[in-house]
C-alpha positions in Angstrom: 0.2 -0.2 -0.1 1.3 3.4 -0.9 1.1 6.2 2.0 0.0 9.6 0.5 2.3 12.5 0.8 0.6 14.4 3.5 1.1 11.4 6.0 4.7 11.1 5.5 6.4 12.4 8.3 3.5 13.8 10.4 5.2 12.4 13.6 8.8 14.1 13.4 9.1 17.3 15.0 10.3 20.4 13.3 12.8 20.9 16.0 14.1 17.1 16.2 16.6 17.8 13.1 18.1 20.7 14.6 21.4 21.1 16.6 20.7 20.8 20.3 21.4 24.2 21.6 22.6 25.1 25.3 21.6 27.8 27.6 23.9 29.5 29.6 22.9 32.0 32.2 24.7 34.0 34.7 27.7 31.5 33.9 25.7 28.2 34.6 24.3 25.8 31.8 20.5 25.4 32.3 18.9 22.1 31.9 15.3 22.7 32.7 13.1 25.6 33.6 13.8 25.4 37.4 17.7 26.1 36.5 16.3 29.0 34.3 14.2 30.5 37.1 17.3 29.9 39.6 20.2 31.8 37.5 17.5 34.0 35.3 19.4 37.1 33.9 17.4 39.5 31.8 20.1 40.8 29.7 20.8 37.4 28.8 17.5 36.4 28.4 16.5 39.0 25.7 19.7 38.3 23.8 18.3 34.6 23.9 14.8 35.8 22.5 16.3 38.4 19.9 18.3 35.4 18.2 15.3 32.8 18.8 17.7 30.6 20.8 15.6 30.7 24.1 12.3 29.2 22.0 14.2 27.0 20.3 15.5 25.5 23.7 12.1 25.4 25.0 10.6 23.5 22.0 13.9 21.0 22.5 13.1 20.2 25.9 9.1 20.2 25.3 8.1 23.3 27.1 5.6 23.7 24.2 3.4 25.9 26.0 5.9 28.3 27.1 7.8 28.1 23.5 4.5 29.2 21.9 3.6 32.1 24.3 7.0 33.4 24.0 7.1 33.3 20.2 4.1 35.5 20.0 6.1 38.4 22.1 7.7 41.3 20.2 10.6 42.7 22.1 9.4 46.2 20.5 6.5 45.9 23.1 6.5 48.3 26.0 5.6 45.4 28.5 7.8 42.6 26.9 9.5 42.1 30.0 6.7 41.6 32.1 5.2 39.2 29.8 8.5 37.1 29.3 8.7 36.9 33.3 5.2 35.9 33.5 5.5 33.1 31.0 8.7 31.7 32.5 7.7 31.8 36.0 9.9 34.5 37.6 9.1 37.4 39.8 9.1 40.4 37.4 9.9 43.1 40.2 13.2 40.9 41.1 14.6 40.2 37.7 13.1 43.0 35.3 16.3 45.1 35.1 19.6 45.0 33.8 22.7 45.8 35.9 22.7 49.2 34.9 19.0 49.8 35.4 19.5 48.3 38.9 21.7 51.0 39.6 19.6 53.7 38.3 16.8 51.8 40.6 19.0 52.2 44.0 19.8 55.7 43.3 16.0 56.4 43.3 15.3 54.8 46.2 18.1 57.0 48.0 16.1 59.7 46.5 12.8 58.7 47.6 13.9 58.6 51.2 13.9 62.2 51.2 10.2 62.0 50.8 9.2 58.7 52.4 10.1 56.3 55.1 7.6 53.6 53.9 9.4 50.3 53.4 6.6 49.2 50.8 7.1 52.4 48.8 10.5 52.1 48.7 10.3 48.7 47.5 8.2 49.5 44.7 10.3 52.3 43.5 10.2 50.9 40.1 6.5 52.1 40.0 7.3 55.7 41.2 6.9 58.6 39.1 8.8 61.9 40.1 8.1 63.7 37.0 5.7 63.6 34.2 8.5 61.6 31.7 8.6 58.8 34.2 4.6 58.8 34.7 4.4 58.4 30.9 6.9 55.9 30.7 5.1 53.9 33.5 1.7 54.0 31.7 3.3 53.0 28.4 4.4 50.2 30.1 1.1 49.3 31.4 2.2 49.5 35.3 -1.4 49.6 36.6 -0.1 50.9 39.8 1.5 54.0 40.1 2.6 56.4 42.8 3.3 60.1 42.0 5.7 61.8 44.3 6.1 65.3 45.2 5.3 67.0 41.8 2.3 67.9 39.5 1.2 65.5 37.2 -1.3 65.3 34.3 -3.4 61.7 34.5 -4.9 61.0 31.2 -8.6 60.0 31.8 -8.7 58.2 28.5 -6.3 55.6 30.0 -8.4 53.2 31.9 -7.3 50.3 34.5 -5.1 52.6 36.4 -4.5 53.2 40.2 -2.6 56.3 41.4 -1.4 57.0 44.6 -0.1 60.5 45.8 3.1 60.9 47.6 4.5 63.9 49.4 1.8 66.2 48.6 1.9 65.5 44.7 -1.1 67.5 42.7 -2.7 67.0 39.3 -3.1 69.6 36.6 -6.8 69.9 35.4 -8.0 67.2 37.9 -11.6 65.4 37.5 -13.7 64.7 40.4 -13.3 61.2 41.7 -16.8 60.1 40.4 -15.4 61.1 37.1 -12.3 59.1 37.6 -14.2 56.1 38.7 -16.3 56.0 35.7 -13.5 56.1 33.7 -12.1 53.2 35.6 -9.3 55.1 37.5 -8.9 55.2 41.1 -6.9 58.2 42.7 -5.7 58.2 46.3 -4.0 60.4 48.8 -4.2 63.7 46.0 -7.1 66.1 46.5 -9.6 66.2 43.5 -12.5 68.9 43.1 -15.9 68.2 44.1 -17.4 69.9 41.2 -17.3 68.7 37.3 -15.3 71.4 35.1 -17.8 71.8 32.4 -15.1 72.4 29.7 -13.5 68.9 30.3 -16.9 67.1 31.1 -17.1 65.7 27.5 -13.8 64.4 27.8 -14.8 62.6 31.0 -18.0 61.1 29.6 -16.3 59.9 26.6 -13.5 58.1 28.7 -16.4 56.6 30.7 -18.2 55.4 27.8 -15.0 53.7 26.2 -14.2 52.2 29.6 -17.8 50.3 29.5 -19.1 52.4 32.2 -22.9 51.7 32.5 -25.0 54.6 33.8 -28.2 52.7 33.4 -28.6 52.7 37.2 -28.7 56.6 36.9 -31.5 56.6 34.6 -34.0 54.0 36.2 -35.6 52.7 39.2 -33.9 50.2 41.6 -36.3 47.6 40.6 -35.7 48.1 36.9 -32.1 48.2 37.7 -32.3 44.9 39.5 -34.6 43.2 36.7 -32.1 44.6 34.2 -29.1 43.1 35.5 -31.0 39.7 35.9 -32.1 39.6 32.4 -29.1 41.0 30.4 -26.3 39.0 32.4 -25.7 36.5 29.9 -25.6 36.5 26.1 -25.6 33.5 23.9 -22.6 32.5 21.9 -22.2 29.2 20.1 -19.5 27.4 18.4 -19.9 25.0 15.5 -18.3 21.8 14.2 -18.7 20.6 10.7 -18.6 17.1 9.8 -15.2 15.8 8.0 -14.5 12.4 7.4 -10.8 12.5 7.1 -11.0 8.6 6.5 -11.3 9.2 2.7 -7.6 10.5 2.5 -6.2 7.0 3.4 -8.5 5.2 0.7 -7.1 4.6 -2.9 -9.7 4.5 -5.4 -9.2 2.5 -8.8 -11.6 4.8 -10.7 -11.2 8.4 -10.6 -15.0 9.0 -11.0 -15.8 7.4 -7.4 -12.7 9.5 -6.2 -14.1 12.3 -7.3 -17.8 11.7 -6.1 -16.2 10.7 -2.7 -14.6 14.0 -2.5 -17.8 16.1 -3.4 -20.0 13.9 -0.9 -17.5 14.8 2.0 -17.4 18.5 0.9 -21.2 18.7 0.4 -22.2 17.0 3.8 -20.0 19.7 5.5 -21.3 22.4 3.4 -25.2 21.5 3.6 -24.5 21.5 7.4 -23.1 24.9 7.6 -26.0 26.5 5.3 -28.7 25.2 7.9 -27.3 27.3 10.7 -28.7 30.3 8.3 -31.7 28.8 6.9 -35.0 30.0 8.3 -36.7 26.7 7.6 -34.0 24.6 9.3 -34.4 23.6 12.6 -31.0 24.2 13.4 -31.5 28.0 12.3 -29.7 30.3 14.5 -32.5 32.4 14.7 -34.4 29.8 16.1 -31.6 28.7 18.6 -31.5 32.3 19.9 -35.1 32.6 20.4 -35.3 29.7 22.3 -32.3 30.7 24.6 -33.7 34.2 25.3 -37.4 33.2 26.0 -36.1 30.5 28.2 -33.9 33.0 30.1 -36.8 35.0 30.6 -39.3 32.3 31.6 -36.5 31.1 34.2 -35.6 34.7 35.6 -38.5 36.8 35.1 -41.7 34.9 34.7 -41.7 33.8 38.3 -41.8 37.4 39.7 -45.2 37.8 37.7 -47.5 37.2 40.6 -45.9 39.1 43.0 -45.6 42.1 40.2 -49.4 41.8 39.9 -50.2 42.3 43.4 -47.9 45.3 43.4 -49.4 46.7 40.6 -53.0 46.3 42.0 -52.0 47.7 45.1 -50.6 51.0 43.4 -53.6 51.0 41.1 -51.5 50.3 38.1 -53.4 46.9 36.7 -53.0 48.5 33.0 -49.3 48.7 33.3 -49.6 44.8 34.5 -51.6 43.6 31.7 -48.9 45.2 29.4 -46.2 43.3 31.4 -48.1 40.1 31.0 -48.5 40.5 27.2 -44.9 41.1 26.7 -43.7 37.8 28.6 -46.2 35.9 26.7 -45.1 37.2 23.3 -41.3 36.9 24.1 -40.6 34.1 21.8 -42.7 35.1 19.2 -41.5 38.6 19.0 -37.6 37.7 19.5 -37.8 34.8 16.8 -39.3 37.6 14.3 -36.5 40.0 15.2 -34.1 37.4 14.7 -35.2 36.2 11.4 -35.4 39.6 10.2 -31.6 40.3 11.0 -31.0 37.0 8.7 -33.6 37.8 6.0 -32.4 41.4 5.6 -28.5 40.4 5.5 -28.7 37.3 3.3 -25.9 38.2 1.3 -23.6 38.6 4.2 -24.5 35.4 6.0 -24.3 33.3 2.8 -21.6 30.7 2.6 -18.8 31.0 0.1 -19.6 29.1 -3.3 -19.6 25.4 -3.1 -17.0 25.1 -5.8 -14.6 27.4 -4.0 -14.1 24.5 -1.2 -14.2 21.6 -3.5 -11.6 22.8 -5.8 -9.1 23.2 -2.7 -9.3 19.1 -2.5 -6.7 17.8 -5.2 -6.8 14.2 -6.5 -3.6 12.6 -6.8 -3.0 10.0 -9.3 -0.4 7.1 -8.8 0.4 5.4 -12.0 2.2 1.9 -11.1 1.9 0.6 -14.9 5.5 -0.8 -16.0 4.2 -1.2 -19.6 5.4 1.5 -21.8 2.7 1.7 -24.1 0.4 -0.2 -26.5 -1.8 -3.3 -25.9 0.1 -4.2 -22.5 -0.4 -1.1 -20.9 -3.9 -1.0 -22.1 -4.1 -4.8 -20.2 -2.7 -3.5 -17.1 -5.1 -0.6 -16.7 -7.8 -2.9 -17.5 -7.1 -5.6 -15.2 -4.5 -5.2 -12.6 -5.6 -2.1 -11.1 -2.3 -0.3 -11.4 -3.7 3.3 -11.6 -5.3 4.6 -8.3 -6.3 7.7 -6.8 -6.0 9.4 -3.4 -7.3 12.5 -2.0 -5.5 15.2 -0.6 -6.1 16.8 2.8 -9.7 17.2 3.1 -9.6 18.8 6.6 -8.2 22.0 5.3 -11.1 23.5 3.3 -13.6 22.0 5.7 -11.8 23.9 8.5 -11.9 26.9 6.7 -15.7 26.6 6.0 -16.0 25.9 9.7 -14.1 29.2 10.6 -16.4 31.3 8.0 -19.5 29.8 9.7 -18.5 30.7 13.2 -17.4 34.1 12.2 -21.0 34.8 10.6 -22.5 33.3 13.7 -20.4 35.5 16.0 -21.8 38.4 14.1 -25.2 37.1 14.1 -25.1 36.4 18.0 -23.8 40.0 18.8 -26.8 41.3 16.6 -29.3 39.1 18.4 -28.3 40.1 21.8 -28.5 43.9 20.7 -32.2 43.0 19.5 -32.8 41.3 22.7 -31.8 44.3 24.8 -34.1 46.5 22.5 -37.1 43.9 23.3 -36.0 44.2 27.0 -36.5 48.2 26.8 -39.9 48.0 26.5 -40.1 45.9 29.9 -38.2 48.2 31.6 -40.4 51.3 30.7 -43.1 49.6 32.4 -41.4 48.6 35.5 -39.9 52.0 35.9 -43.7 53.0 36.3 -44.0 50.4 39.1 -41.0 51.2 40.5 -41.2 54.8 41.0 -40.5 56.2 44.5 -39.7 52.6 45.7 -36.6 52.1 48.0 -33.2 50.3 47.1 -32.8 46.9 47.6 -31.2 45.6 50.6 -27.9 43.9 50.3 -28.2 40.4 49.0 -32.1 40.8 48.9 -33.4 39.0 45.9 -35.7 40.6 43.1 -38.8 38.3 44.7 -38.0 38.9 48.4 -38.0 42.8 47.4 -41.2 42.7 45.7 -43.0 40.8 48.7 -41.3 43.2 51.0 -42.9 46.2 49.2 -46.1 44.3 49.1 -46.0 44.0 52.8 -45.1 47.8 53.4 -48.0 49.1 51.2 -50.5 46.7 53.0 -49.1 48.6 56.3 
């Protein structure tokens, strides 16, 4: 039996034929990751990263995960040293600096002693900024905790996720309020901040809050609406699909080219038909039906059990008409959501359609293996007819189906994002009704469920 080309050498590692490399750190030869961590030297590690020796050494010693992660790092990235330390399992603070940088850090510690005796701060001297240039450098290196020492600084509100701590009466230029920083994902300690917003910079704070993902929903709605909103919008559907792929046909040998072509087409067709079903409105596997079932089931599980309590509260507040609207909304959830999701598919049919079938089919090549020994004429004809000395094999069937699968899941991801947005629009109508019920009602108690809150409101209204 002849082995197809794509099956040859599949178990041979790329590094097995390369000359074994040695790794020397701090004058000691390294034989394992434990040795590497014990003799870690950042300057030498960076050189080994530069010439690819480190990744090769890791691969040759079968530290495949570490090798893969390091191969994704560019030494031009500001936080490359931190990433290298994390991957290799060494303490960044102890190993991030060259010998020259260590000397500069010690000099900085001595300078800091003029402003603080706090040992923790002195230990963290590498994240202390004593001027704006040092602050900019720390931000560029993505140091999330930064001390600001005895100077005036400008904190960029557009850079989210940072925690600033003042030392020795540090001040800020054009500062924002504590609340504005909080909404932008920034915390500031031990630095005086204004109580009132500056109208000239308020728009920048709002933009930063939006970009950081701040949700101002609670500022615009009642406590009851906020609680229901959090419950209903806390989960979004996101599925990953696999397509059938019969790779066994690549090991078959066909004596008839037509049979080989038929087998190739059948395999691609099966995967292609499966992919199309997810975006076909008439299919039971349609993503619109899946999303409608998912979100209507979520509403049934997390909102429907509240209806009896909401009905009682509405009756006590003379808001029976509002309850009727809520009840109608709940009953029609599946139908309305399915209609909305199907509209997303039908109105964007060209986008959600798969590439042409022939595109995937043409990627699968058929290889001819001719073992006939006769040069031509009658004997060659006889070999062909009776000895099966011409055989056909199918090349890698997985690659085109894998590409098809990637295409399918890319479209599915886009659809599910659109479906969640449509679900949120549908939910907004309920929130309008609940805002009417929840008007003038107090906040929920800590750890109080929505059902417990509603029942408490009913009891208090009875009193």
